[in-house]
Kinemage of the C-alpha trace (Angstrom):
@kinemage 1
@onewidth
@group {chain A} dominant
@subgroup {mainchain}
@vectorlist {calphas} color= white
{ca met a 1} P 70.548 91.947 90.835
{ca glu a 2} L 72.312 89.683 88.437
{ca asp a 3} L 72.524 86.100 89.716
{ca leu a 4} L 76.295 86.203 90.224
{ca ala a 5} L 76.142 89.452 92.205
{ca glu a 6} L 73.331 88.063 94.341
{ca ala a 7} L 75.265 84.834 94.984
{ca glu a 8} L 78.416 86.778 95.883
{ca leu a 9} L 76.479 89.026 98.261
{ca thr a 10} L 74.841 85.998 99.891
{ca gln a 11} L 78.254 84.371 100.364
{ca leu a 12} L 79.675 87.588 101.843
{ca leu a 13} L 76.782 87.615 104.320
{ca ile a 14} L 77.302 83.953 105.253
{ca glu a 15} L 81.015 84.590 105.813
{ca lys a 16} L 80.122 87.705 107.844
{ca ile a 17} L 82.284 89.880 105.588
{ca val a 18} L 79.314 92.117 104.809
{ca thr a 19} L 77.457 93.352 107.871
{ca ser a 20} L 73.797 94.151 108.401
{ca ser a 21} L 74.856 97.818 108.389
{ca asp a 22} L 76.375 97.302 104.929
{ca ile a 23} L 73.080 95.804 103.753
{ca lys a 24} L 71.184 98.842 105.051
{ca val a 25} L 73.527 101.136 103.134
{ca leu a 26} L 73.188 98.995 99.994
{ca leu a 27} L 69.408 99.183 100.283
{ca arg a 28} L 69.659 102.971 100.571
{ca trp a 29} L 71.830 103.004 97.422
{ca val a 30} L 69.157 100.978 95.604
{ca tyr a 31} L 66.426 103.310 96.861
{ca glu a 32} L 68.336 106.434 95.790
{ca met a 33} L 69.130 104.903 92.406
{ca glu a 34} L 65.438 104.079 91.865
{ca glu a 35} L 64.089 107.391 93.167
{ca phe a 36} L 66.675 109.900 91.939
{ca gly a 37} L 68.605 108.092 89.193
{ca pro a 38} L 72.219 107.539 88.263
{ca val a 39} L 73.103 111.226 87.873
{ca phe a 40} L 72.212 111.792 91.541
{ca ile a 41} L 74.383 108.831 92.588
{ca ala a 42} L 77.272 109.978 90.384
{ca gln a 43} L 77.181 113.517 91.778
{ca ser a 44} L 76.718 112.510 95.419
{ca asn a 45} L 79.743 112.920 97.676
{ca glu a 46} L 78.466 110.010 99.744
{ca trp a 47} L 78.839 107.234 97.158
{ca tyr a 48} L 82.249 108.110 95.633
{ca asp a 49} L 80.799 106.925 92.338
{ca his a 50} L 83.097 106.782 89.317
{ca lys a 51} L 83.584 105.238 85.877
{ca leu a 52} L 85.689 102.108 85.639
{ca glu a 53} L 88.264 101.359 82.966
{ca arg a 54} L 90.026 98.469 81.240
{ca gln a 55} L 88.061 95.200 81.595
{ca trp a 56} L 85.233 97.086 83.343
{ca lys a 57} L 84.892 99.818 80.707
{ca gly a 58} L 81.249 100.855 80.540
{ca tyr a 59} L 80.666 100.050 84.217
{ca arg a 60} L 80.643 102.272 87.289
{ca ser a 61} L 81.550 101.720 90.932
{ca ser a 62} L 79.836 103.131 94.023
{ca ala a 63} L 81.214 102.799 97.541
{ca phe a 64} L 78.980 101.378 100.267
{ca ser a 65} L 81.727 101.194 102.915
{ca his a 66} L 85.427 102.030 103.268
{ca ser a 67} L 86.350 99.107 101.015
{ca gly a 68} L 82.977 97.850 99.758
{ca arg a 69} L 81.894 98.572 96.195
{ca val a 70} L 78.888 97.992 93.961
{ca ile a 71} L 79.945 97.518 90.350
{ca tyr a 72} L 77.089 98.300 87.999
{ca lys a 73} L 76.155 99.293 84.477
{ca ile a 74} L 73.396 101.468 83.074
{ca asn a 75} L 71.745 99.904 80.027
{ca asn a 76} L 70.052 102.063 77.411
{ca asp a 77} L 68.130 105.215 78.153
{ca glu a 78} L 65.710 103.306 80.379
{ca ile a 79} L 68.044 103.558 83.365
{ca ile a 80} L 68.148 99.827 83.918
{ca val a 81} L 70.782 99.251 86.556
{ca leu a 82} L 72.543 95.911 86.335
{ca val a 83} L 74.526 95.176 89.472
{ca lys a 84} L 77.373 93.045 88.237
{ca arg a 85} L 79.368 92.584 91.400
{ca val a 86} L 79.556 93.476 95.077
{ca thr a 87} L 83.072 93.440 96.456
{ca thr a 88} L 84.518 94.291 99.855
{ca asn a 89} L 88.192 94.391 98.921
{ca his a 90} L 88.474 96.614 95.834
{ca asn a 91} L 88.740 93.457 93.739
{ca tyr a 92} L 87.859 94.679 90.269
{ca phe a 93} L 89.108 91.552 88.491
{ca arg a 94} L 86.465 89.689 86.497
């Protein structure tokens, strides 16, 4: 994870905004991304994955809870996933 995303996730855990259940789901998202790739995530009904627009053009969002999102980008053909942000309130502002 990018340092900012990791720091935000740590803070969300400290503030008890993200639960241990959320972490389990996030770890499953990471596992599925590593094992099956971004096309699997994008086509899965579970993750509600979609392209983002405006200031997040080039990024995607996957749901890990009702309001929680992982904002990420795929770099190059190597399928390097850069998690840019983890948010629990649909806050897509940079």
